[in-house]
LUMGU-505919 format. One line per 3 residues: number of its first residue (from 1); their letters; for each residue x, y, z of N, C-alpha, C, O, CB. Coordinates in Angstrom, 1 decimal, padded with zeros to 4 digits, always signed. Glycine has a CB too. Example, Ala and Ser with C-alpha at 12.3 -4.5 7.8 and 13.67 -1.06 7.14 Angstrom:
LUMGU-505919
1) AS) +013.2:-005.7:+007.8:+012.3:-004.5:+007.8:+013.2:-003.3:+007.8:+014.2:-003.3:+008.5:+011.3:-004.5:+009.0 ~ +012.8:-002.2:+007.1:+013.7:-001.1:+007.1:+012.9:+000.0:+007.9:+013.4:+001.1:+008.0:+014.1:-000.6:+005.7
end
This chain:
LUMGU-505919
1) MIG) +000.8:-001.2:+000.0:+000.0:+000.0:+000.0:+000.9:+001.2:+000.0:+001.9:+001.3:+000.7:-001.0:+000.0:+001.2 ~ +000.5:+002.2:-000.8:+001.2:+003.5:-000.9:+000.2:+004.5:-000.5:-001.0:+004.5:-001.0:+001.9:+003.7:-002.3 ~ +000.6:+005.5:+000.2:-000.4:+006.6:+000.6:+000.3:+007.9:+000.6:+001.5:+008.1:+000.7:-001.0:+006.3:+001.9
4) RLD) -000.6:+009.0:+000.7:-000.2:+010.4:+000.8:-000.8:+010.9:+002.0:-002.0:+010.7:+002.2:-000.5:+011.2:-000.5 ~ -000.1:+011.7:+002.8:-000.6:+012.3:+004.0:-000.4:+013.8:+003.9:+000.7:+014.3:+003.6:+000.2:+011.7:+005.2 ~ -001.4:+014.5:+004.2:-001.4:+016.0:+004.3:-000.9:+016.3:+005.7:-001.6:+016.1:+006.7:-002.7:+016.7:+004.0
7) LAD) +000.4:+016.8:+005.9:+000.9:+017.0:+007.2:+000.3:+018.2:+007.9:+000.5:+018.3:+009.1:+002.4:+017.2:+007.1 ~ -000.3:+019.0:+007.2:-001.0:+020.2:+007.9:-002.1:+019.7:+008.8:-002.2:+020.3:+009.9:-001.5:+021.2:+006.8 ~ -002.9:+018.8:+008.4:-004.0:+018.3:+009.2:-003.9:+016.8:+009.5:-004.8:+016.2:+010.1:-005.3:+018.6:+008.6
10) RKV) -002.8:+016.1:+009.0:-002.6:+014.7:+009.2:-003.7:+013.8:+008.7:-004.0:+012.8:+009.3:-002.4:+014.4:+010.7 ~ -004.2:+014.1:+007.5:-005.3:+013.3:+006.9:-004.7:+012.6:+005.7:-003.9:+013.2:+004.9:-006.5:+014.2:+006.5 ~ -005.1:+011.4:+005.5:-004.7:+010.7:+004.3:-005.5:+011.2:+003.1:-006.7:+011.2:+003.2:-004.9:+009.1:+004.4
13) VGW) -004.8:+011.7:+002.1:-005.5:+012.3:+001.0:-005.4:+011.4:-000.3:-006.1:+011.7:-001.3:-005.0:+013.7:+000.7 ~ -004.6:+010.4:-000.3:-004.5:+009.5:-001.4:-003.9:+008.2:-001.0:-003.1:+008.1:-000.1:-003.6:+010.1:-002.5 ~ -004.3:+007.1:-001.7:-003.8:+005.8:-001.4:-004.0:+004.8:-002.5:-004.9:+005.1:-003.4:-004.5:+005.2:-000.1
16) ALS) -003.3:+003.8:-002.6:-003.4:+002.8:-003.7:-002.9:+001.4:-003.2:-001.9:+001.3:-002.5:-002.7:+003.2:-005.0 ~ -003.5:+000.4:-003.7:-003.1:-001.0:-003.5:-002.8:-001.6:-004.9:-003.5:-001.4:-005.8:-004.2:-001.8:-002.8 ~ -001.7:-002.3:-004.9:-001.3:-002.9:-006.2:-000.5:-004.2:-005.9:+000.3:-004.2:-004.9:-000.5:-001.9:-007.1
19) QTM) -000.6:-005.2:-006.8:+000.2:-006.4:-006.7:+001.6:-006.2:-007.3:+002.5:-007.0:-007.2:-000.5:-007.6:-007.3 ~ +001.8:-005.1:-008.0:+003.1:-004.8:-008.6:+003.5:-003.4:-008.2:+002.7:-002.7:-007.6:+003.0:-004.8:-010.2 ~ +004.8:-003.1:-008.4:+005.3:-001.7:-008.1:+005.3:-000.8:-009.3:+006.1:+000.1:-009.4:+006.7:-001.8:-007.5
22) DAE) +004.4:-001.1:-010.3:+004.3:-000.3:-011.5:+003.9:+001.1:-011.1:+003.0:+001.3:-010.3:+003.3:-000.9:-012.5 ~ +004.6:+002.1:-011.6:+004.4:+003.5:-011.2:+003.0:+004.0:-011.5:+002.4:+004.7:-010.7:+005.4:+004.5:-011.8 ~ +002.4:+003.6:-012.6:+001.1:+004.0:-013.0:+000.0:+003.5:-011.9:-000.9:+004.1:-011.7:+000.7:+003.5:-014.4
25) ATT) +000.3:+002.3:-011.4:-000.7:+001.7:-010.5:-000.4:+002.1:-009.0:-001.3:+001.9:-008.2:-000.6:+000.2:-010.6 ~ +000.7:+002.7:-008.8:+001.0:+003.1:-007.4:+001.2:+004.6:-007.2:+000.2:+005.3:-006.9:+002.3:+002.3:-006.9 ~ +002.4:+005.1:-007.4:+002.7:+006.5:-007.1:+001.9:+007.5:-008.0:+001.4:+008.5:-007.5:+004.1:+006.7:-007.4
28) VAV) +001.7:+007.2:-009.3:+000.9:+008.1:-010.1:-000.6:+008.1:-009.7:-001.2:+009.1:-009.6:+001.0:+007.7:-011.6 ~ -001.1:+006.9:-009.4:-002.5:+006.8:-009.0:-002.7:+007.5:-007.6:-003.7:+008.2:-007.5:-002.9:+005.3:-008.9 ~ -001.8:+007.4:-006.7:-001.9:+008.0:-005.4:-001.8:+009.5:-005.6:-002.6:+010.3:-005.0:-000.8:+007.5:-004.5
31) WQM) -000.9:+010.0:-006.4:-000.8:+011.5:-006.6:-002.0:+012.0:-007.2:-002.5:+013.1:-006.8:+000.4:+011.8:-007.6 ~ -002.6:+011.4:-008.2:-003.8:+011.8:-008.8:-005.0:+011.9:-007.8:-005.8:+012.8:-007.8:-004.2:+010.9:-010.0 ~ -005.1:+010.9:-007.0:-006.2:+010.9:-006.0:-005.9:+012.0:-005.0:-006.9:+012.7:-004.6:-006.2:+009.5:-005.2
34) AVR) -004.7:+012.2:-004.6:-004.4:+013.3:-003.6:-004.8:+014.6:-004.2:-005.3:+015.5:-003.4:-002.9:+013.2:-003.2 ~ -004.5:+014.9:-005.4:-004.8:+016.2:-006.0:-006.3:+016.3:-006.2:-006.8:+017.5:-006.1:-004.1:+016.3:-007.4 ~ -007.0:+015.2:-006.5:-008.5:+015.3:-006.5:-009.1:+015.7:-005.2:-010.0:+016.4:-005.1:-009.1:+014.0:-007.1
37) NRP) -008.5:+015.1:-004.1:-009.0:+015.3:-002.8:-008.6:+016.6:-002.2:-009.3:+017.2:-001.4:-008.5:+014.2:-001.9 ~ -007.4:+017.1:-002.6:-006.9:+018.4:-002.1:-006.3:+019.2:-003.3:-005.1:+019.1:-003.6:-005.8:+018.2:-001.0 ~ -007.2:+019.9:-004.0:-006.7:+020.7:-005.2:-005.6:+021.6:-004.8:-005.6:+022.2:-003.7:-007.9:+021.5:-005.8
40) LFH) -004.7:+021.9:-005.7:-003.5:+022.7:-005.4:-003.9:+024.2:-005.7:-004.1:+024.6:-006.9:-002.3:+022.3:-006.3 ~ -004.0:+025.0:-004.6:-004.3:+026.4:-004.8:-003.1:+027.3:-004.5:-003.0:+028.4:-005.0:-005.4:+026.8:-003.8 ~ -002.2:+026.8:-003.7:-001.0:+027.6:-003.3:+000.2:+026.7:-003.6:+000.1:+025.7:-004.2:-001.1:+028.0:-001.8
43) SLL) +001.3:+027.2:-003.2:+002.6:+026.4:-003.4:+002.5:+025.1:-002.6:+001.7:+024.9:-001.7:+003.8:+027.2:-002.9 ~ +003.3:+024.1:-003.0:+003.2:+022.8:-002.5:+004.6:+022.3:-002.1:+005.5:+022.5:-002.9:+002.6:+021.8:-003.5 ~ +004.8:+021.7:-001.0:+006.0:+021.1:-000.6:+005.8:+019.6:-000.7:+004.9:+019.1:+000.1:+006.5:+021.5:+000.8
46) FHS) +006.5:+018.9:-001.6:+006.3:+017.5:-001.8:+007.5:+016.8:-001.2:+008.6:+017.1:-001.6:+006.0:+017.1:-003.3 ~ +007.3:+015.8:-000.4:+008.4:+015.0:+000.2:+008.1:+013.5:-000.1:+007.0:+013.1:+000.2:+008.7:+015.3:+001.7 ~ +009.1:+012.8:-000.5:+008.9:+011.4:-000.7:+010.1:+010.6:-000.2:+011.1:+011.3:+000.3:+008.7:+011.0:-002.2
49) VRG) +010.1:+009.3:-000.2:+011.2:+008.5:+000.3:+012.3:+008.4:-000.8:+013.3:+007.8:-000.5:+010.7:+007.1:+000.6 ~ +012.1:+009.1:-001.9:+013.1:+009.2:-003.0:+013.4:+007.8:-003.6:+014.5:+007.6:-004.0:+014.4:+009.8:-002.5 ~ +012.4:+006.9:-003.6:+012.6:+005.6:-004.2:+012.4:+005.7:-005.7:+012.1:+006.7:-006.3:+011.6:+004.6:-003.6
52) VPY) +012.7:+004.5:-006.3:+012.6:+004.4:-007.8:+011.2:+004.8:-008.3:+011.2:+005.5:-009.4:+012.9:+003.0:-008.2 ~ +010.1:+004.5:-007.7:+008.8:+004.9:-008.3:+008.6:+006.4:-008.4:+007.8:+006.9:-009.2:+007.7:+004.3:-007.4 ~ +009.3:+007.2:-007.6:+009.2:+008.6:-007.6:+010.2:+009.2:-008.6:+010.0:+010.4:-009.0:+009.4:+009.2:-006.2
55) ACS) +011.2:+008.5:-009.0:+012.2:+009.0:-009.9:+011.9:+008.7:-011.4:+012.5:+009.2:-012.3:+013.6:+008.5:-009.5 ~ +011.0:+007.8:-011.6:+010.7:+007.3:-012.9:+010.0:+008.4:-013.7:+009.4:+009.3:-013.2:+009.8:+006.1:-012.9 ~ +010.1:+008.3:-015.0:+009.5:+009.4:-015.9:+008.0:+009.5:-015.8:+007.4:+010.5:-015.9:+009.9:+009.1:-017.4
58) AFR) +007.3:+008.3:-015.6:+005.8:+008.3:-015.4:+005.4:+009.2:-014.3:+004.4:+009.9:-014.4:+005.3:+006.9:-015.3 ~ +006.1:+009.2:-013.2:+005.7:+010.0:-012.0:+006.1:+011.5:-012.2:+005.4:+012.4:-011.9:+006.3:+009.5:-010.7 ~ +007.3:+011.7:-012.8:+007.8:+013.1:-012.9:+006.9:+013.8:-013.9:+006.8:+015.1:-013.8:+009.3:+013.1:-013.4
61) E) +006.4:+013.2:-014.9:+005.5:+013.9:-015.9:+004.2:+014.3:-015.2:+003.4:+014.9:-015.9:+005.2:+012.9:-017.1
end
């Protein structure tokens, strides 16, 4: 399971379950859900564990 947490109010704003570590099924899906749940109105500070799913071109796009 991969998830996104809004540290301002400590709420989970995105999550995904996958049997593979494919970026489209995990990190990209979680990012899209998080942005739907919390639209970006101001600047954003994004922090990740800096793993391969976050460095791949599918996520960076």
